SERO-4910 file (N, C-alpha, C, O; in steps of 0.05 Angstrom, whole numbers):
BEGIN
 pado doro    nc1    nc2    nc3   cac1   cac2   cac3    cc1    cc2    cc3    oc1    oc2    oc3
  Unk    A   1565   2000   2341   1589   1984   2335   1580   1959   2320   1563   1944   2329
  Unk    A   1593   1953   2298   1588   1930   2281   1601   1906   2295   1624   1907   2303
  Unk    A   1586   1884   2297   1597   1859   2308   1610   1843   2285   1596   1834   2267
  Unk    A   1636   1839   2286   1650   1825   2266   1657   1796   2274   1674   1783   2261
  Unk    A   1644   1786   2294   1649   1758   2303   1642   1739   2280   1657   1720   2275
  Unk    A   1620   1743   2266   1613   1727   2243   1595   1745   2225   1571   1742   2223
  Unk    A   1608   1764   2212   1595   1784   2196   1593   1775   2167   1612   1765   2155
  Unk    A   1569   1779   2154   1565   1771   2126   1554   1795   2111   1536   1809   2120
  Unk    A   1565   1799   2087   1556   1821   2070   1551   1809   2042   1568   1796   2031
  Unk    A   1527   1814   2032   1519   1804   2005   1518   1828   1986   1506   1848   1992
  Unk    A   1530   1825   1963   1531   1845   1942   1520   1833   1916   1526   1810   1909
  Unk    A   1504   1849   1902   1495   1840   1875   1506   1858   1853   1497   1857   1830
  Unk    A   1525   1875   1860   1537   1893   1841   1564   1903   1852   1567   1908   1875
  Unk    A   1583   1905   1834   1609   1916   1842   1622   1931   1819   1616   1926   1796
  Unk    A   1640   1949   1827   1655   1964   1807   1685   1961   1813   1693   1960   1836
  Unk    A   1700   1958   1792   1729   1954   1795   1744   1978   1784   1738   1990   1763
  Unk    A   1764   1986   1800   1781   2009   1793   1810   1998   1791   1819   1984   1809
  Unk    A   1823   2006   1769   1851   1999   1766   1866   2025   1762   1859   2041   1744
  Unk    A   1886   2030   1778   1901   2055   1777   1882   2079   1780   1885   2099   1766
  Unk    A   1863   2077   1797   1842   2097   1804   1824   2103   1781   1809   2123   1782
  Unk    A   1823   2087   1760   1805   2090   1737   1784   2068   1737   1791   2044   1741
  Unk    A   1759   2075   1733   1738   2055   1731   1742   2039   1706   1748   2050   1685
  Unk    A   1740   2012   1708   1745   1995   1685   1721   1995   1665   1725   1987   1642
  Unk    A   1698   2006   1673   1676   2009   1655   1658   1984   1653   1639   1984   1637
  Unk    A   1664   1963   1667   1648   1939   1665   1622   1941   1681   1622   1953   1703
  Unk    A   1601   1928   1671   1576   1927   1685   1575   1900   1699   1574   1879   1686
  Unk    A   1574   1900   1725   1575   1875   1741   1548   1871   1756   1547   1856   1775
  Unk    A   1527   1885   1747   1501   1881   1760   1493   1852   1758   1494   1840   1736
  Unk    A   1484   1840   1780   1476   1812   1781   1498   1793   1789   1494   1769   1790
  Unk    A   1522   1804   1793   1545   1788   1802   1543   1785   1832   1552   1802   1847
  Unk    A   1531   1763   1841   1528   1758   1870   1554   1751   1883   1567   1731   1875
  Unk    A   1562   1766   1903   1586   1761   1918   1580   1762   1948   1562   1777   1956
  Unk    A   1594   1746   1963   1591   1747   1992   1618   1751   2004   1638   1740   1996
  Unk    A   1618   1768   2025   1643   1772   2040   1636   1765   2069   1617   1775   2081
  Unk    A   1652   1747   2080   1647   1738   2107   1672   1743   2124   1694   1736   2117
  Unk    A   1667   1757   2147   1689   1763   2165   1683   1748   2191   1661   1749   2202
  Unk    A   1703   1733   2200   1700   1718   2225   1723   1724   2243   1746   1728   2234
  Unk    A   1718   1726   2269   1738   1732   2288   1755   1707   2293   1744   1685   2296
  Unk    A   1781   1711   2294   1799   1689   2301   1812   1695   2328   1832   1683   2335
  Unk    A   1800   1713   2343   1810   1720   2370   1832   1741   2369   1844   1746   2349
  Unk    A   1837   1753   2392   1858   1773   2395   1857   1795   2374   1878   1803   2364
  Unk    A   1833   1805   2368   1829   1827   2349   1838   1820   2321   1844   1838   2305
  Unk    A   1840   1794   2315   1847   1785   2288   1823   1773   2275   1805   1762   2289
  Unk    A   1821   1775   2249   1798   1766   2234   1806   1751   2209   1828   1754   2199
  Unk    A   1789   1733   2200   1793   1719   2175   1771   1728   2156   1748   1727   2162
  Unk    A   1779   1737   2132   1761   1747   2112   1759   1727   2089   1780   1719   2078
  Unk    A   1735   1718   2082   1730   1700   2059   1713   1714   2038   1696   1730   2045
  Unk    A   1719   1708   2013   1704   1719   1991   1691   1697   1976   1704   1677   1969
  Unk    A   1665   1700   1970   1649   1678   1958   1636   1688   1932   1629   1712   1930
  Unk    A   1634   1671   1912   1621   1676   1887   1595   1660   1886   1596   1636   1883
  Unk    A   1572   1673   1889   1547   1659   1890   1535   1654   1862   1513   1643   1860
  Unk    A   1549   1663   1841   1539   1658   1814   1548   1630   1804   1539   1622   1782
  Unk    A   1564   1617   1819   1573   1590   1810   1549   1571   1813   1535   1571   1833
  Unk    A   1545   1554   1793   1522   1536   1793   1527   1512   1812   1509   1500   1821
  Unk    A   1553   1507   1817   1559   1486   1837   1586   1493   1850   1600   1511   1841
  Unk    A   1592   1479   1871   1617   1484   1885   1641   1477   1868   1640   1460   1851
  Unk    A   1663   1491   1873   1688   1485   1860   1698   1458   1869   1698   1452   1893
  Unk    A   1707   1441   1851   1714   1413   1859   1738   1411   1878   1738   1393   1895
  Unk    A   1757   1429   1876   1781   1426   1894   1774   1434   1922   1781   1420   1941
  Unk    A   1760   1457   1926   1754   1467   1953   1728   1456   1964   1724   1455   1988
  Unk    A   1710   1448   1946   1684   1439   1955   1666   1461   1965   1647   1456   1980
  Unk    A   1672   1486   1957   1655   1508   1965   1656   1529   1942   1666   1524   1921
  Unk    A   1644   1552   1947   1643   1573   1927   1663   1596   1932   1658   1618   1922
  Unk    A   1683   1591   1948   1703   1612   1953   1718   1618   1927   1724   1600   1912
  Unk    A   1724   1643   1923   1739   1650   1899   1766   1662   1905   1780   1671   1887
  Unk    A   1773   1663   1931   1799   1674   1939   1806   1660   1965   1789   1655   1982
  Unk    A   1832   1655   1969   1840   1643   1994   1832   1662   2018   1832   1686   2014
  Unk    A   1826   1650   2041   1820   1667   2064   1843   1686   2071   1867   1678   2068
  Unk    A   1837   1710   2079   1857   1730   2086   1855   1737   2115   1835   1748   2124
  Unk    A   1876   1731   2131   1876   1740   2159   1881   1771   2159   1899   1780   2145
  Unk    A   1865   1785   2174   1867   1814   2175   1864   1825   2203   1853   1812   2221
  Unk    A   1874   1849   2207   1871   1864   2232   1859   1891   2226   1863   1902   2204
  Unk    A   1845   1902   2245   1833   1929   2242   1855   1949   2247   1869   1948   2268
  Unk    A   1858   1969   2229   1877   1990   2232   1864   2017   2239   1876   2034   2251
  Unk    A   1839   2020   2230   1823   2044   2236   1794   2036   2239   1783   2020   2224
  Unk    A   1781   2048   2260   1753   2043   2264   1740   2068   2275   1749   2078   2296
  Unk    A   1719   2077   2262   1704   2100   2272   1675   2097   2263   1667   2075   2254
  Unk    A   1658   2117   2267   1630   2115   2260   1625   2114   2230   1602   2110   2222
  Unk    A   1645   2119   2213   1641   2120   2184   1654   2096   2170   1647   2089   2147
  Unk    A   1675   2084   2183   1688   2062   2169   1703   2044   2188   1710   2051   2210
  Unk    A   1708   2020   2178   1726   2000   2191   1746   1993   2169   1739   1982   2149
  Unk    A   1771   1998   2175   1793   1993   2155   1810   1970   2166   1820   1971   2188
  Unk    A   1814   1950   2149   1829   1927   2157   1852   1922   2137   1851   1931   2114
  Unk    A   1874   1909   2147   1896   1903   2129   1904   1874   2135   1903   1865   2158
  Unk    A   1913   1860   2114   1922   1833   2117   1949   1831   2131   1964   1851   2132
  Unk    A   1954   1808   2143   1980   1804   2156   1989   1775   2151   1973   1757   2145
  Unk    A   2014   1771   2154   2025   1744   2150   2031   1739   2120   2033   1757   2104
  Unk    A   2034   1713   2114   2042   1705   2087   2024   1682   2078   2015   1666   2094
  Unk    A   2020   1680   2051   2004   1658   2041   2023   1634   2037   2047   1635   2043
  Unk    A   2012   1612   2027   2027   1587   2024   2050   1589   2003   2067   1571   2002
  Unk    A   2050   1610   1987   2071   1614   1968   2092   1634   1978   2112   1640   1964
  Unk    A   2088   1645   2002   2107   1664   2014   2101   1693   2007   2117   1710   2014
  Unk    A   2079   1698   1994   2072   1726   1987   2059   1740   2011   2043   1727   2026
  Unk    A   2065   1765   2015   2055   1780   2038   2025   1785   2035   2016   1794   2013
  Unk    A   2010   1780   2056   1982   1786   2056   1976   1815   2063   1953   1824   2062
  Unk    A   1997   1831   2069   1993   1859   2074   1987   1874   2048   1981   1898   2048
  Unk    A   1988   1860   2025   1980   1872   2000   1950   1874   1997   1940   1885   1977
  Unk    A   1935   1863   2016   1906   1863   2016   1895   1881   2038   1904   1880   2061
  Unk    A   1874   1896   2031   1860   1912   2051   1830   1910   2047   1822   1904   2024
  Unk    A   1815   1914   2067   1786   1914   2065   1775   1937   2082   1782   1941   2105
  Unk    A   1758   1953   2069   1746   1975   2083   1715   1973   2082   1704   1969   2060
  Unk    A   1703   1974   2105   1674   1974   2108   1664   2003   2112   1673   2016   2131
  Unk    A   1647   2013   2094   1637   2040   2096   1609   2039   2109   1592   2024   2099
  Unk    A   1605   2055   2130   1581   2053   2146   1563   2078   2144   1573   2100   2141
  Unk    A   1538   2073   2146   1518   2093   2150   1500   2084   2172   1487   2063   2170
  Unk    A   1499   2100   2194   1482   2093   2217   1486   2064   2226   1467   2049   2231
  Unk    A   1511   2056   2228   1520   2030   2238   1512   2007   2219   1511   1984   2227
  Unk    A   1506   2013   2194   1501   1993   2173   1522   1994   2152   1529   2016   2143
  Unk    A   1532   1971   2143   1552   1971   2122   1538   1974   2095   1520   1959   2089
  Unk    A   1546   1995   2080   1534   2001   2055   1552   1993   2031   1542   1983   2011
  Unk    A   1578   1996   2034   1597   1990   2013   1621   1976   2026   1630   1985   2048
  Unk    A   1631   1955   2013   1656   1942   2022   1676   1945   1999   1670   1937   1976
  Unk    A   1700   1955   2005   1720   1958   1985   1744   1940   1991   1756   1942   2012
  Unk    A   1749   1922   1972   1773   1905   1973   1795   1920   1958   1792   1928   1935
  Unk    A   1818   1924   1971   1841   1937   1958   1864   1916   1956   1871   1903   1975
  Unk    A   1875   1915   1932   1899   1899   1927   1921   1919   1921   1925   1928   1898
  Unk    A   1935   1927   1942   1955   1948   1941   1977   1943   1920   1985   1962   1906
  Unk    A   1986   1919   1918   2008   1913   1900   2000   1915   1870   2017   1917   1853
  Unk    A   1974   1915   1865   1964   1917   1837   1950   1944   1832   1941   1949   1810
  Unk    A   1948   1960   1853   1933   1986   1851   1905   1981   1841   1895   1995   1822
  Unk    A   1891   1961   1853   1864   1954   1845   1846   1956   1870   1853   1948   1892
  Unk    A   1822   1968   1865   1801   1969   1886   1776   1959   1873   1769   1965   1850
  Unk    A   1762   1942   1888   1736   1932   1880   1715   1941   1901   1717   1932   1924
  Unk    A   1696   1957   1893   1676   1967   1911   1651   1950   1908   1639   1949   1886
  Unk    A   1644   1935   1929   1620   1918   1929   1597   1934   1941   1599   1944   1963
  Unk    A   1575   1935   1926   1552   1951   1935   1532   1932   1948   1529   1909   1940
  Unk    A   1520   1942   1969   1500   1926   1984   1478   1916   1965   1469   1930   1948
  Unk    A   1471   1891   1969   1450   1878   1953   1425   1895   1952   1415   1904   1972
  Unk    A   1415   1899   1928   1390   1914   1924   1393   1944   1924   1373   1958   1922
  Unk    A   1418   1953   1927   1422   1982   1929   1415   1996   1903   1404   2019   1903
  Unk    A   1420   1984   1880   1412   1995   1855   1424   2021   1847   1410   2038   1835
  Unk    A   1449   2026   1853   1461   2052   1849   1475   2054   1821   1481   2077   1813
  Unk    A   1479   2033   1808   1500   2033   1787   1494   2050   1762   1488   2040   1741
  Unk    A   1497   2075   1765   1499   2094   1744   1523   2111   1751   1526   2118   1774
  Unk    A   1540   2116   1732   1566   2128   1738   1564   2153   1755   1579   2156   1774
  Unk    A   1545   2171   1748   1543   2196   1764   1535   2191   1792   1546   2202   1811
  Unk    A   1514   2174   1796   1505   2168   1823   1526   2154   1839   1530   2160   1863
  Unk    A   1540   2135   1826   1560   2120   1841   1583   2138   1849   1593   2136   1872
  Unk    A   1591   2156   1832   1613   2175   1839   1605   2192   1863   1621   2196   1881
  Unk    A   1580   2201   1864   1570   2216   1887   1569   2199   1912   1577   2207   1934
  Unk    A   1560   2174   1909   1558   2156   1931   1585   2150   1943   1589   2151   1968
  Unk    A   1605   2145   1926   1632   2139   1936   1645   2164   1948   1661   2162   1967
  Unk    A   1639   2187   1937   1650   2212   1947   1641   2218   1975   1655   2232   1990
  Unk    A   1618   2208   1983   1608   2212   2010   1628   2202   2030   1632   2214   2052
  Unk    A   1642   2180   2024   1661   2168   2042   1690   2177   2035   1709   2167   2047
  Unk    A   1693   2197   2017   1719   2207   2011   1734   2190   1991   1758   2193   1988
  Unk    A   1720   2173   1977   1733   2157   1956   1732   2173   1930   1711   2181   1921
  Unk    A   1755   2178   1919   1757   2195   1895   1769   2179   1872   1793   2177   1869
  Unk    A   1751   2168   1855   1759   2153   1832   1751   2169   1807   1734   2186   1808
  Unk    A   1764   2162   1785   1758   2175   1760   1740   2158   1742   1745   2134   1740
  Unk    A   1720   2170   1729   1703   2156   1711   1707   2168   1683   1694   2159   1664
***
């Protein structure tokens, strides 16, 4: 069982899918951090960080690139942990438009997928140092977890 009390995932590569199609961008070297913290009662807060910034953003004073997303777990088994946002942001937009799925191998998180349901966008963050980014290998890697995207 993965402990999500203060879970951190570092990625140095990600792939973006729009309408189930790979955008074709090479994002190798794009350091991103995803931090999940428990806020009690099976609720979690998810933060996304951009580690490629040379300094902190002046308004927030940190390297966050997205507002924190409160989420709850909707599915959990030995292969994945699936979360969905809840509540509303400061502009009144529903946070249920956001989802986060952690894909596991032997209780280790290998891939984290951020889904923006209202935009039909998925961003698959690959574990730092994984070195998978070739279209054929990535397609096979994602298919292991039942992710079916088009390249």
